[in-house]
N, C-alpha and C positions, 0 to 999 in steps of 0.2 A: 768714203768713210774716213773721218779724221783719226789720226793716230792718238791713242789714249795713253796717258801717263801710266806708270806702273801701278799706282794706287787705284786708278780707274779700272784696269784689267782685273785686279784682285777683288775690287768691290763688286764688279760684275759677276765674278765667280761666286762670291759670297751671297749675293742677292739671289742668283739662280738656285744655289743650294737650299736656301730657305723656301723658295717657291716650289721646289721639287720634293721636299721632305715627305709629304703625305703620299704622293704618288709612288715614291720609292717603296713604302711599306706594302702598297697594293701590288706592285710588280713583283716584289719578293714573294708574297703570299701566292700569287698566281703562277709564278715562274714565267711571266710574260716580258716581252721586250720593252725597254724604257722609251717607248714612243713619245711620251710626254717630254722627256729630257731632250731627245733629238729635235723635237719641234721647237723647244726653247733655244737650243743651240743655233738652229737655222734662223730663227727670228732675230737673234742677236748677231748673226753673221760670224759666229765663232769658228765655223768650219774653214773660213778663209782668214782667220786672225793672224796666222803665221806668214801668210803671203806678203811679200814686200809691198810697200805702198805704191811704188812705181809700176807695179803689175796689177794694181786694183784691190789689193788686200788690206788688212788691218795694220800691218807693220809691227805686230807684236814680236818681241824677242823670244828665243827659246826658253830662257829662264822665266820670262813673264808667263808663258803658257804653262810651265811647270807649276807656277803659283796658282793659275786658274784651275788646273786639274786638282790640285791639293784642296782648294776651297770647295769645288764641286763635290768632292768625295765626302765632305762632312755632311752633306745633305743627301746625295745619291751616288754611292760608290760605283754602281753599274754604269750610270751615265758617264761618270768621270773616266772609268777604265776604257769603255768603248770609244769615247772621244779621244783618249790618249793614243789608241791604236790608229785612228785616222791621222791624228796630229803628227805622229812620228814619221809617217810616210811623207807628209807635207814638209816636215823639218829636213828629212834627208834630201828632198828635192830642192829645198832652199839652199842647202849646203852645195849641191851640185851647181845650181844657178850661180851662186857667189864665186864658185871656182871655175867658171867658164865652161861648164859642161851642160848638156841638154837638160831642159826642165822648165824653161820659160813658158812654153805653150801650155803645159799642164797646169802650172801655177795660175796663168791667166784664166784658164777654164774654171779652176776651183773658185777663183774670186768672182767670176762673172755668173757662174751657174750654181754656186754653193754645192759643188760636187762632194760627195762623201766617199772616201776611199776605205778599203778594207784590205789588210794584209793576210796572206795565207803562208807567210814565210817561217813562222815560229817552229813548226814541226818539220818543215823541209830542211832547215839548217843547211849545211854545205853540200849535202848529197841531193836534196830535192826529191820529191816523189812524183810519179806520173811520167808518161812517155809522150814525146812529140814526134810526129812523122812529117817530113817535108812533102809539100804538094805545091802546085803552081800558085804563086802569089802569097804563100804563107805556110802554115803548119796546121795539122790536126793534133789536138791534145786530148788525152784521157787521163784523169787524175781524180783522187779523192783528197780534199783539203779539209782538215779539221781545225777547230778553234778559230773560225772566221768571225771574230768579235765585231758586232754591229752589223752583221750581214742583213738583217731584216730592214735596215734603214739605209743601205749602201747603194751607190751608183756604179762604182768601178772597183774591180778586183785587181790587186797587184800580186802576182804569183810567179812561180817558176816551175819548170819540169825538165826532165832529162832529154837530151838529144845526142845520140851517139855517146861520145865520152865527155860531153859538155853539159852545162846547165844553161838554159835560156830563161831569162827573166822577161816578163811581158805584163801588159795590162789589157783588160777587156771589160766591157760593160756587163753588168749582171743580167741585162736583158738579152744577151747573146743566146742564140739557139744552142741547146745542149747544156746550159748551166742550170743546175737545180739546187736550191737551198733546202736542206732537210730540216725538219722541225724536231731536232734531237737534243737540244740543250736543256737538260733536266738535271740540275746539279745541287750540291750542298750549299755553295755560296756563289756570289756574283750571278745570281739567277736571272737578272734582267739584262745581261749583256748581249743576249742573242748570239752567242759564240757557236753557231751551228756548223755542222759539216756541209761543205759545198762539193757537189759532184760535177765533174766535167766529163761529158760523154760526146766524143767526136766533135769537139768545139773547134771552130775555125779561128786561128790567130793570124792576122795578116802580118806580112814581113815588117811593116812600119810600126807594129805594136811591140816588136822586140826591143828592149831597152838595154840589155846586157847579155853577153855570152862569156862564160867563165869556165875554167876546168872543174869538173865534178870532184867533190871530196877534198878540195883544197881551200885553204883560207884565202880570201880575196879582200882587197882594200874596201870594196863595197860593203862587206860585212862590218868592217871597223866603223864606217860612217853610220851604218844602221844601228849597231848596238850603242854607239856613243850618244846618239841623239834620242834613241828610243827608250833606253832603260831609265833615264831620269824622268821622262814623261810618264811611263807606266808606273814607276814606283811612287810618283807623286800621288796617285790614287791611294796607295797604302799609307803614305805619310798622312794624308787627310783622315783616313780611317783610324790610325793610331791616335791622332790628336783628338778626334771626336770621342773615341773610347775613353781616353784619359779624362776628358772634360766631364763625361757622364759619370764616370766612377768617382771623380772628385766631388760631384754633387751628392752622390749617394753616401760618400764618406762622412759628410756633415751630419748625417742622421745618427751616426754611431762614433762620433769623434772621441767619446770617452773610453772606447775600447783600447786596452793597452798596446795592442799590436798595430793599431791604425797608423800612427806616424811612421813606423817601420815599413808598412806596406806602401804608403804613399811615397816614401823615399825610393823604394824599389821601382815604383811606377815612373817616377821622375827620371831615374837613371835609364830605364829602357826607352823612354820617349826621347831623351837626349841622344842616345845612341842611334836611334832611327833617324833623327834629324841630322846628325853629323854625317852619316853615310849618304843620305839623300842630298845634302848640300855638296858633298864631295863629287857626286856624279854630275851635278849641275855645273860645278866649277870645271870638271874635266871636259864637258862639252863646250864650255867657254863661249857661249853664244856664237857657235859655228867656227870660232877661231882655233881650230885644231888640225893637226896633220893626221891623215888616215894610216897611222902606223899601229902595229899590233899592240904595243904597250898602252896605247890609249884605250883600245878595246878591253885589254886586260883590267885596267883600272875601273872601267865601267862595270865589267862583269863581277869583279870583287865587290864593288859598291852595292850591286844588286843583291848579292848573297847576304851581305851584312845588313842591308836595309830590311830585307824580307824577314830575316831571323829576329831582328830587333823589333819590327812592327808586330810580329806574332807574339813575342814576349810581352810587348806593351799591352796588347788587347787581352791576353791571358791574365796578366796581372790586374788589369782593370776589372776583369770578371771576379778575381779573388777579392779585390777591394769592395766591389759592389755586393758580393755574397749572393744569396739566393734570389735577390731581386733581378739580377741580370740573366737568370736562367729562364725567366718567363718570356714567351714570345711577344708580349706587349711591350717589352723593354728593347730598345734598339741595340743594346750591347750584344745580345745573342746573334743578331744579324751581322753586326760588325765582326764578331768572332768567326762566323762562317765565311764572310767575305775575305777577311785577311788571310785565311788559309789557302786562298788561291795564289798567293804571291810566290811560293816556291816553284810553281809550274811554268812561269815565264822563263825564257832562255836567259842564261843557262841554269838548269837545276843545279843545286849545290855540288853534287859529286862530279858532274860534268865540268862545272866551273873550276873545281879543284884540279881536275886533270888538265884542263886548258892552262891554268896558271902554273901548275907544277911542271908541265912540259916546257913552258917558256923559261922557267927557272933553270932547267937543265940544258938550255940552249937548243931545244928541239923545236920543230914546227908545232904550232898549237893544236892542230888536228891532223 
């Protein structure tokens, strides 16, 4: 596959957004997984877009993929968000590969097989949940993993669990015996992401599937890499939502342009959207297309950016609803769906109060967790 220029990647995302718009409404009404979106992503080989060209992938940069997610979200936020969950795992693997660490074999498989990855790390954080027991040739793991976005369309789970005083990170196929995806994703917003709970019951994890052992409950450089590349990708979905909401509200505003408060409301809308964009761009700049050191300050900047971006995106969509007025309250109007979807943004790590604690502890010269 030839490397695409930046404008080509963005145009691809824009085209898919238009293609998926109608299916998005259906998946939201049904609360069903965005299978249409995943089929389109596979058709366009976007699941391997971040894989370097020399390993058989599309060679897209991290910042380019953020732009693709942003465009996708304007047509289908659930497809965009689930795709970003896969993409951040690929991005972290690309960082490791570029820094002389293991990862090449997985990247080659993603490119060759269009493997779809799902993370279960958001609610694990530094402690992880679930227990592992050592046996001959590997481990047995029992765990319950929530918010596994994209699980109905996934091939490989990337997870962690406790072992003695450590946390072991591993990957395993969803087809492994003892892995069960629950059909329990019935939510207010982002209803198409398929972020189901995954149960692991006496699942065998071979020794060679262990990718990292780290101390439990402590900050580790691997987390800095994860949040630095992940949060710009995740928040790109909410950037797209904010932009789409602002555009829809601006169209509605033309019908009542003579209302004396309308210029003021549109000015507020523009400010909220600009704040969203500034925070989003700073997170992308922080990741610097993988040219960053895995130091705690880098993670802190990403986490601050996530909080600011989420708050500004919510303010943007809420203001868009105010601009639109009663029209936006009807289910036939996309604004009400965007309002529900954008309110998922605070739940990604770290939620605001936990981010404030993380940042405040660093400011006092303490360990972040």
